[in-house]
C-alpha positions in Angstrom: 62.2 2.2 35.0 62.0 5.3 32.7 61.0 8.8 33.3 57.3 9.5 34.1 55.3 11.8 31.8 54.9 14.2 34.8 58.6 14.4 35.4 59.3 14.8 31.6 56.8 17.8 31.5 58.4 19.3 34.6 61.9 19.0 33.2 60.8 20.4 29.8 59.0 23.4 31.5 62.1 24.1 33.6 64.2 24.1 30.4 61.8 26.4 28.6 61.6 28.8 31.6 65.3 29.1 31.8 66.0 29.6 28.1 64.8 33.1 27.6 66.9 36.2 28.4 65.1 38.6 30.7 66.1 41.7 28.6 65.0 40.0 25.4 61.6 39.1 27.1 61.1 42.7 28.2 62.0 44.0 24.7 59.6 41.6 23.1 56.8 42.5 25.5 57.3 46.2 24.7 57.3 45.6 21.0 54.2 43.5 21.1 52.3 45.7 23.6 52.7 48.8 21.4 51.0 47.2 18.4 47.4 47.0 19.7 44.6 49.4 18.8 41.3 49.1 20.6 39.7 52.0 18.6 38.5 53.4 21.9 36.8 50.1 23.1 37.3 49.4 26.8 37.2 45.9 28.2 33.9 45.1 29.9 33.4 41.9 31.8 29.5 42.1 31.7 29.5 42.4 27.9 31.8 39.5 27.5 29.8 37.2 29.7 26.6 38.3 28.0 28.0 37.5 24.6 29.3 34.1 25.9 26.1 33.1 27.5 24.2 34.2 24.4 26.1 31.6 22.3 24.9 28.8 24.6 21.5 30.0 25.6 20.8 31.5 29.0 19.8 29.2 31.8 
């Protein structure tokens, strides 16, 4: 009997998780995190939910 899909996915995720070097991951995170510009906008949960609900009509 062959490998199950579940086992294949587990094995592949384990491979992917083990591939990246920690220092390289940190450097990549720092490089990417410095590129953002919110133009002063601050994240607001209520506005996001309001916008999402508006797309589908409020109940």
